[in-house]
N, C-alpha and C positions, 0 to 999 in steps of 0.2 A: 389438190390436196383433198381428202376427206376426213372430217371428224367423224370419229366412233369409239365411244367410250368403250372399254373391253377389259376383261380379266381372264387368267387362265386359273383353273382349278386343279391342283396337283397335289401329291401324297408323296410321303417318303418310300411307299410300295404299294403293291396291290394288297386290297384287303382293308384299307384304312377307311372305306366309306365314301370315296370322292364321287362314284356315281351318283348315290344317293343325295350327297350334299349339292352335287352340281344340277340334278334334276330338281331338287328342292328349290334350289336357287332360281333357276330359270321361271318355274312355276310361282314362286312367290313375287318376283320382279313382275311376272306378267299380271298376277292378281293386282299389282298396283297400277295398272294401266299403261305399263310399258310395252314398246315392242321388243322382243327379246331375240337375237338371232343365236341359235344354237349350234354347236360346232364341237367335234370330238377329234382328239389326236391320233392317228393311226388308222388302220384298215377296219375298225369295228362296224359292223352292220346294226347289233342289238341295241347299245346304249343309245345311238342316234335316233332309234324310234322312239325310246322313253323321253328324249330330249324334244323331239318333234311334238310328242302329245303334250309335254309340260309347257313348251313356248308358242304352240299353235303355228309354227312354219317348220319347214322341213329340215330336220338335222343333218349336218354335212360334215364331212370329212377333211381334215387337213394333215396330208402325209407327204413330207418331203420325199420319201422313197418311191411311192406311186405316182405323186404328181409333178415332181421337180421343185427345188427350193424356189425359184423364180416364180412360180404360179401360186404359193401360198398367201401372199397379200392378196393378189387378185381373186383368188376364190374365196377367201374371207370376206371381201368386199362385195362379191357377187351373192353369196348367201345373205348378207347384211343390208342389200339392197333389194332382195327379191322377196314380194313384191314391191316394198317401199323401204326406205333406209330405216334401221332398227335404232332405236335408242340405247341399246345396250348389246354387245356380244359377249356371250359365256362360252368359253372353250375348255372343255373337259380334257384332261390329260391322259396319259396311257402309262400304265406300271408305276415305276418310281419316278420322280422328277426328271432324273438324268440317264434313265434306262432307255437305250435306243436299238437300232439292229445290232445284233450281235458281232462283235468284231469291228464295228463301225465308229468307234470312239464318241457314242452318243448321237451319232447322225439319227434324225427321224424321232428324236426323244421329245417329251414334252418341254425341257428346257430349250431345245433346238427351235422348236416352233414359236416358243414364248419369245426368243431373241428375234425371230424372223418377222413377227407381228409387234415387236417393241409393247409387250404387254405385261402389266405387273401380275406376280403370282400369288394365289391365296393357297396356302399350304393346309390341306386336311391332315390332322393328325390323330389317330386311333390311341385313346388314353386308357383302353380297358385294362391292359396290363402293366400301366406304368404311371408314375406321377413326376417327380422331379426329373427323371431321365428324359421326359418330353423336353425339357429346357435344352438339354445336351443335343437331341435331334434338331430341334428347330434352329439352335445355333451353328451345327454343321450345315444344314442345308441353306442358311441365309448368307454364309461366309464363304461356301465351296465355289462358286463360279461369280466373279464380280459383274459379269455381264447379264446375270439373271437376277432379277429383283423380286425378291420373296417380300411382298408388301404387306401381308396379314397372314394371320393363322386363325383357323377354326378348329376348335377342339372337340373331337367327336367322342361318343360313349363314355361320357364323364359320369361317375356312378352317384356321385354325392356332393353337398356344397364343400365338406372338408377336401375331397379328393379335388375339386375345381380350385380351392385356393391353394393346395399345394402345389398345381400344376402351373397355375397363374404366377406364382411365386419363383417358379424357376425360369420363367421367359423373360429375356430382357431385349429392350429395344425394337420389339415387332409388335404391332398392334394385335390385340386378341379380338376378332371381329364377331366371334359368336362362341357358345359352348351348347352343345347340343348333348342331351342327357340320353342315357342308355334306355331306349325305348324298342325292345324287341318286337313289339306288335307289328311296326311297320316293316313287312317283309315283301321282297320281289321274288318269287320262287326262280331257280335256276335249275339248269341240267347240264348235259355234258359239254356244250360250248359256250355256256356263260348263261345270262338272263334268259327267260322265256320272252319271245319278241313280243311287241305291244299286239301285233296283227293277231296273236294266237290266243290273247286273254285280254280284250279291249275292256270290258267292265271292270274287272279287276286292277287292270293298270288304271284306268281313270281313278278309281278310288285310292290307289297308292299314290299316284302323283299328287292327287288333292290333298291327303293326309302329308305328305311331304312338304307341299306349299305351306300348310299350317304350322307344321314342325320348325321349318327354317324361318318363317316369318316371325314366330315368337321367339326364337333363340339366337338370330343372327343380326348385326346391327346392318341392314341393308342401306341406310344413308351413308354410313362410313363406308362400306364397301362401293356404293356408286361414286363417291368422291374419289376414291381411290383409282376406279375405272376411267373417270372423267380426267385423271392426269395423264393417261397414256397419250403419247404424241401423235398429231395427225398423221395420216397415211398418204404418201405421195405415190400412187399407182391407179389405174384404171380397174374396174371390175372385170373380173373374167368374162368372156361370152361364149355361150355354146355353140355360136354360129360358125361354120367353116368359113374360110376366106371368102366364098363367094355366094353365101346364103344370107338369109334374113332371119334373125332370132326370133323364135316363137316364146315370148315372154310369158311365164307362169302366173297366173293370179291364185291368190290363197296359198294353199300349203304346196303348189309345185304340179308338176305333171305327172309324176308316179302316182299310180293308183286311179287315174281316170282317162278318159279318152281325149286325145288331142287330134283334132282334125286341120289338117293344113292342104288337103287335097292332092297330095303326092301318094306314092305307094303306101300300101298299108303294112305297117311293122306291127306285128304281135308281140307282146311282153308279157310273160307270165308274171302273176302277182298273187294276193292273197296270202294266209296264213303259211302254206307250205313252201311260197317262194316269196319271201319278205326280203331277201338280200340282193338288191340292186341299187347302185348308186343313184342318186337324183340327177347329177351331172350326166350319166350315160345317157339317161332317157331323154333330157332336154337336147342333148347334142343330136340325138336321132330325129327328134321333132323339128330341131332347126336346121336340119340338112334336108326340110321339105318332105317330111314323110308324116303320115298320120299313125299316130301311136294309139294301140288299142290294148287295154289291159285285160288278159284273160286268167281268170282264176279257176283252176281244176276243181276246188272243192266246192264252188258254187254250181258247178255242173256247166260251166261254160263250154262251148265249142271253139275250135279255131274258125275266124272269120273266113267266108267263103272266098271272098277277095283279098286274103292275106299274101303278101309278097315276100315276107321275112318273117322270121321267128327268133326272139331272144328268150332263154331259159336261164334265170340267173340262179343265185343261191337261195339256201333256205335250209328247211328241216323236213323232206319228204319222209324220211324215215318215221317220223312222228304220226304220219297221215296215211299209211299205205293202203288201208283199206277203202279210204274215201277216193285215193287217186285211181286204183284199180276199178273202183265202181264206175268212174267216169270212162268206160269204155269206148265211147263215141270220140273223145278227145285224144285218147291213145292211139287209136286208128286215124284220126285226122293228121295228129303228128307224123306217124308213120308214112301216110299216104304224101303228104306234103315234102317229106325229106325224099321219098323215093321218086317223086316227080322232079327231083333238081331244086327245090325250094331252099333258098339261104337259112341255115339254123346254125345259130351259135349259142352254145350251152356251156355254163360254168358251174363246176362244183353239183350242186344239187340238180341241174339242168343234165350234166352228165349222167347222173344216177337215173333220172327219169327216161333218158334216152336208152338205158341198157335192156338186156333181155328180162332181168327181175333184179330187185332190191329185197335183200333179206327172204328170199323164195316167193316173193308177190310179184306176179307179171307187170312189166312195164312196157314201154312203145316197142320195144325190139328194134331199134334204128342202129345201136351200136352192138356189136357182137360181144358182149361182156356180161357178166354177172358182178353184183355188188353186195357187200355185206357190212354190218356193222361191226366194229372192233373195239378194243380197249384201248388201242393206241392213238393219241392226239397228234395229227400232223399239222404243224404250223410254222409257218415262217415266210419271209419275202424269199422271191425267186427271181434271178436275172435270166430270163430264158430266150432262146433263139427260136423262131418259127422254122420248121423244117419242111412245111410245105404251105403253099397257098390255101387261103380260106376267105370266107366272105369279108374278114375285117383286116385280116394281116397277110403279109408277101414273104415268101420263102427267105429266109438269111435276116429277116427283120429281128431286132433286138427289142424286148419289152422287160420291164419290171412289174410283177404281181405279186399275189401271195396265195398261199394255200392254207386252209382252215377247216379241217374235217376230221371224223372219226371213223372213215369207212374205207375199205380198201375194194378194188376191182381186179377181176381176172378176165382177161380177154381170150377170146378163141384164137387158137394157133392160126396164123397166117393172114391175120387181120389187116387192116389197112394201115397206113404210116402214122406214126405217132404225131402228135402236134407240135410238142415242144422238146428242145433238148437243154439241160441245165446241169452245172456242177454242184454235187453235194457239198456239205461243208469239209469234208475230207479230200475234195477235189475229185472224186469219182464221178464221171458222167452219168447223167440218168435221162432218160425220155420218159415223156407223159401224154396222155390224151390220145384222141383218135380223129383223124380226119378221113373223108372220103367224099368226092364229089363236092357239094355245096355244104356239108355238114363238119362244123368245127366243135369238138366237144373236148374239155379237159377239167380239171381240178383248179386250174389258175384263175383267179379273180383279177381283173385288170380294170383300172380307173381311166374313164375316157379323157379325163382333162390331162393326163400325162401322154395320152396318144391320140390327139384331136382328129388324126386321119381315120380312125376306125370307123367313126359312125359315118362319115361320108362314104366310105367305101361300101358299108352295108347297105346304105341307101342306094347306091348305085347298082349293087347286085340285086336289091329288089326290084329296082326300076327294070333292069334287064330282063328278070325273072318274069315280071308282069307282062312285058312286051312280048315274051316267048310264048305266054299262054294265051295270049289274045289275039297273035298272028294267025 
């Protein structure tokens, strides 16, 4: 049994300020000297980057769709115990409290995760355009599902003392934990896929998080909040481990393995990082290191080259479209990647990685590994995918089913007669679709996959890296 005080930050819907409030709570609690474990419901990459900055520990995701229901509590405990057991876990929700997978009756919603981890819910309500109606909203959310305990409310965007009094009078039976005034000067800029990631604006992000810590510290009753968190029951589970069944885990110190070199003495796996490629789940990198590989971060914008002894390459998601000139200027790395792929090196690319491997993105030359061109569009492609692998790759085997997600505003056009696609899945109307590109040891697609849901993937990649390393030294 593990004692872990915890709470979930939720809202009636998107746009109520839950990311601002959750990040501010993490920073304010950390400012009190507490060890805060930050978590995010769903497949988001950007919010966890702010959580990590606020808490000083890696922001991690909890997503039953991508990871499986049975892994949610172990993953929570893994994050909360890495590098040492946290004093409190803060879990930011996604969308509205009861919104989950479309057609899934609330599966993978914030409420679903709150039930799985037996945590009280703090409801953030934007009061900018309402007063007494807020009471009706709170009443509805506290009574809608008896298995989800809304233990307190934080009122956001309150205009004046009179406005606050009117809202307070409408809320019955639920503690009001804080009242946050309307302060438009604290702004975190956003663009087409949400907030701008921390990696792209670190000085400004630090200032914003510091301001949020002060704001929340001044307007939220942290003592009452902590008492609610402490009432959460003990968790009867072991922490998730990134180690494969036959390996030894490499435990991270400080903020985790992502973003720094981790040397195990095994094959070298290069992982793209930095501002253009910041969308990589921390657990995926930990699994690769735990499978006895040496993980080296490569930042294309810093002028990095592919390590001469690299035996595998992972290029995750991010915003390459915002850094095209800088990516193209690192022609040496583009040539390194093309040569490595041509030589049969294992390459796994997700979303932004797929774009980097193409011939061009918005007319700017890329690595020319994948025979396609890509361009920005106005259409957002977003959703979970239950995909079947069509061919073998460094991480997957033909016929294997995975659950992943897409999240992009680009479109790709493949050359006629190019290699077999990576995945097949059914669209919402039941129409079959294929996606991605596979040739030799290169597996590239839009699909993001969380390694905790598919623990065999990292071990396969490291095995492929070991085989490739042996072939080039034979």
